[in-house]
N, C-alpha and C positions, 0 to 999 in steps of 0.2 A: 667306143666304149658303150657296152650293150645296156647297162644300167647306170644312171647318173650317180654319182658318189660325190657329196658335199662336204667342204671343210667348214664345219660349223662352229668350231672352236679352236683357238691356239692359245698356247701360253709359253712364256720363256722368262727365264731369271737372268739377272745381269751376269755376264761371263766374267771370271776371276782368275788370278794367278794361283798356281799350284801353291797349297798352303794357306790361301786366303779365302777359301770356300768352306761351305758346310760341307758334311760327309755326303756321298753319292746318294744314299736314300733319301736324305732330307732334301737335297736339290731336286731329285726326281719327283718326289711327293709334292713339292711346291710348284712345279711346272704343270703337273698333271691337274692339280686343283685349279690353276689360272685357267687352263683350256677348258675345265668343266665350268668354271665361273663365266668364262667368255660366252660359252654356249649357252649358259642358264640351265644346266642339267645337273643331277645329282649323281654320284658315281655308281649308285645301284640300277641306274638305266644302262649302263655300260655292259655289253655282252661279251666281249673279248678284248685282250690288250696285248700289244706287242711290246716289249721293252728292250731297248737297243743299248749296249755298252760293250767295250771293247776290253779294259782293264778292270776285271772283277770276277769274283767267284760265281759259280752257277747259281741261278735263281736269285740273282741280285733284283731282278724285276719284281719279285714277290716282296722282297725286303721294302722296296720303294712303295709300291702299290698298297701294301698291307696297311700304311699309315692313312690311307683313304677310306679303308674298310676291308673287311674279309668276306667278300660276298660269294666266293666260290667259283668266280669265272675262270675260264682258260687265260693263264698268262704265259706267253710264249717268248722266252729270252732269244734275243738276236745278236750275231755278231758277224759282221762283213766288214771288218776294218773301217776305214774312213767313211764308207757308204753305209754304215750300219743304221743311222738314223733313216735314211731314205728307204733301207731295205724293210724297216719296221713300217713305214708308211706305205710301201708297196704291197706287203702282205695284209696290212688292214684294208686298203683299197680292195684287194682281191676277195676278202672275206665277204665284203659287202657287195660287191658286183656279182659275185657268184650266188649271193642269197643266203649264204651261211649265217650271217649275222646283218643287222640292221644299225647298229651303233657300236663303234670300235675305238678304242683309244690307242694311239700310237706314241710312244715316250722314248726319248733318248736322254742319256745323262753320262757323265764322265768325270771321275775323280783322278787327275793325272799327276805325275810327278814331273818335277822340273827336268830341263835338259833335253836333248835329242831322243826320238823314239829308239826303241831296241827291242830286241827279243826278250820274252819272259821265261820261256822254257828252253834252256840250253842243252837239255840232255836227251834230244830228239831231233828228227829231221825239222828243218824250218821249211814253211810253205813257199818261202823265197828262194830256195836253192836254184831253180832255173833262172829267176831274175837276176840273181847275183852272178851266176855263171856268164850271162850276156853282158851285164854291167862290168864285170872285171875286165871282160875281153874288149868292150867298146870304150871304156872309160878308164879303167884303172883307179887310181887315186884311193887306195885302200884306207888312207890315214883320215879320209874324210868319212862322217857319218853316213849311214846306208841312204836315209832318205833324201839327203842333200845330193849324193851321187846320182840317184835316180833321176830327180827333176833337175838338177843342175845339169847333169849329162844330156837330158832331153833340151833344155835350154840352149846348151852348146850347140847341139845337133841342128837346132833352127838357126842359130847364128851362123854356122859353117854353110848350111844350105842355101840360106837366103840373105846372108849379109846382115842380119838383124843386129843392131848395136846394143850394147849393155844399158844405154840409155832408155830403150823401150820398156825394159823391166822396171827401170826405176821410175818411169812415168806412170806405170800401173800402181807401183806402191803409193806414190804420191796421190794418185786419184782415190784409192781406197781410204787414205787419211783424211781427205777432204769430205768423202762420204760419212765415214764414221764420226766425224765431228758433230754430227747430226743424230747420233744414235746413243741414247743414254744407256742401252744396254751392252755396248761395245767395251771391249777390254781397253783397247788404245784408242784415244780420242784426239791425241795431239796431231795437229796438222805438220806434215813434213813435206818439203819441197824435193822436186827431182834431184836437186844437187845434194840435199841432206842425204837422200838415199844412196847416191852414187859415193859420198864421202863417208859413209858409215864403214866400221871395219869390215874387211873382205874376209868370207870364210871360204871362198874359192876365187883366188885373184883372176879378174878378167872375166869372171863367170856370175858371181853372186857375192852380194854384200848381206851383213846381218839383216838388214831391214827388209830384204826380199824374201825372208822366210816367216812363216805364221808362227806365233808364239804357243808354246804348251798351255793348255787352258782347261779349267774346270767350268762345268756349266750343265744345264739341262733345258730341254724344251719339249713341247708335246703339241699334238693335234687330235681333235675329235672329229672322226669321219662318220656320216650317216647317210642312210637310203634317202629317196625323196618320199617314200611313204612315211618314214619315220619322222623326218622333219616336219611333214605336213601335220601329223597327228600331234606332235609336240610343240608345233609353232616356233620352229627354229628358223634361223636365217638361212638363206639358200642362195646368196649372192656371190659365192665363190665354189667352184666345182672343179674336179679333175677331168679335163677333155682328153687327155692321153697320157700314157705312162709306159715306161718299157725299161727293163733290166738286161744288161748284157754282161757275159763274162768273156775271157779271153779265148782268142782263136790262135793257131799256129803262127801267125804274123807278128805276134809279140814278142817271139823268140828266134824266128828264122829270117826277120826282114832286115837284120843289123841296123836297126834304127831306134834309137832311145827313145824317140817321141812314141813310138809304138809300143815300147816296153812299158811306158808310164800311162798306158791306156787310151791313146789317140784313136784307135781303131774302135775300142769298146764305146767311147764317147760318140764318134760320129754315126755308128750302127744304131746306138739307142736313140739319138735325136732324130735320125731318118725316120725310124719307126714312129716315133711320137708325132712328128709332123705330118706322116701319112694318116694316122688316127685321127688327129685333130682337124686336118684338112687345112692347115696353115703352112706358110713358109717362113723362113727366118726373117724376111723383111717384115712380117706381120707382127713381130715381137716388139713390146713396149718396154719390157724391163726383164732381167735375167740375174738370177743368183747363181753363180758357177763356183766350181772348187778351185779357189786360188790357194792352196796349200803354200805354194810358192808363186812368185810373181811369173815365173817361168811358165807354169802350169796354166795360168790365167790366159797368157798370150797365145799357148798353143791350142787351148780350148776354145778361143775365138774361132779359129779355123775349123776345128773339128764340129762345132755346131752350126757352121755356116753362116756365122755373123759377118765373115769377110772371106775374100779368097784364099786358098792356101797360098802362103808367103806374102800375104797382104797386109799381116797383124801390125807391123810397125807403121804403116800408112794409115791404117784404121784408128791407131792410138794418136798419131800425130795430130790427126784432124779432129780429134774429139769424138769419134764415133762411139766410144764406150761410156760415155757420161751424159749430164744433163744438157739437153740442147743438141745431141748428136743422134746417131741412128737408133741407138738402144742402150738404155742406163743399165750399165753392169755393176752388180753388187752395191746397190744403194746402202746396204746395211754397214758397209765397210768391209765384207768379207771376210774370209778366215785370216787374212794378213792383218787386218785391224780389229775386226769384231772378237777374233780368237777361234780356236779349234779344238773343243773338247769333243773327242772322236764320236762318240755314240750320240751326241746331241747336234752334230752339225747339220744334217740334214733336216732335221725338225726344226732348227732355227732358221734355215732357208725358207721352208714352208710358212713359218711364222711371219717372216718378212713380206713374202709374196702375197700372203692372205691380206695383210694390211695394206699392202699396195693396191691391190685389186678392190678392197673395201674403201679405198681414199682415206684411210685413217693413218698414214704413216708420218704425218706431222711435216717437220722441216725437211725431211727427205723423200716427200712424197713425188712420185713420178706424175707429172700431170696427164689426166685422162688415161690411165693405165687400164687396159682391157684384157691384154693377153700377155702372161708370164710364163717364163721357163726356168726350171730348176735342174741343176747339173751337180750330181754328187758322186765322187769317184773314190774306190777304195782299192788299193793295189792288192793283188794276190789272185784273182781280182774281181770286182764288180762295178758296174756303173749303172746309176738309176738316173733316167731323166724323166722329168714329170712337167706336163704343161697344164696350166690352170687358166680358167676364163672367169669373166663375171658376167 
């Protein structure tokens, strides 16, 4: 990274079930204020803002940020499916690194409806046509909601290829619940056992139970990024900075490899991670803490391998040996992840940033990863885009 970009303020509100939250603009304004307060800055110091959301009308970012003031700054609205929050972060980082701005706010929010995700615009071609064609051929199961077919199909592909047991996914969900129990901002804080997860109602017999899928969630999170000069002038904290960041999109292998793991972004994740490790001069073994995109327990398992946390086919062993939690190789999703914390699409990437910033500051409370110095964030959106960010203190 040619110019250091610091995360000087972060904010997040407690995630809630659909119907139990404030409207999107109030949630967004609250998270943005929290990030500014955390940094000790007024909104009129912000030079640009990137506002991320998936389900909302155009210029919803203005609706949220006008609650803080109408300062005339550029407000850019961002939609990249589930990687929306990290895409806003990516653009904010680029603006500072390029010298276009010195103080930029990245905001993400989502006001969701109950139930499985689905298309909103049914009178035009969907961006998922090619994904659906491959999934229909490899998976079938048209009676199962789309996202479950994608990620359940990817998990089934891993099971078939490596003999991965259903219990591996259940162990991931149980681990998420133990971590979330220490996170007051998480939606689901009740601990569940591996057996509880296996005994939950099956939504795809032999492949997925209900507890292996993240819940629809409403919420908001924000991060304030600044240049080194700006931080010095304003006497802001500079203990966390972005040491590497990459965004990738799909390549032909997504569709022509006949592999559901690649349909759901394995190649995007692996490519982005490799770029970031090279930028930052680190290896997966150097990571202390990771927040990764566990929209389903199946995707967390696959992502362990894509990020190089374990060998290909080695995820079950990695999980059984406790390599993914406290006392193991690297703590994954200390926040509880999407599975327990919740997944408000536009806010997810910035909620991950919030968690990792506090981990590197040493201010994560009961979920603190001892001695955390190097943190990796992975945020995936089908359609597709993947953002991987490495932070250091």
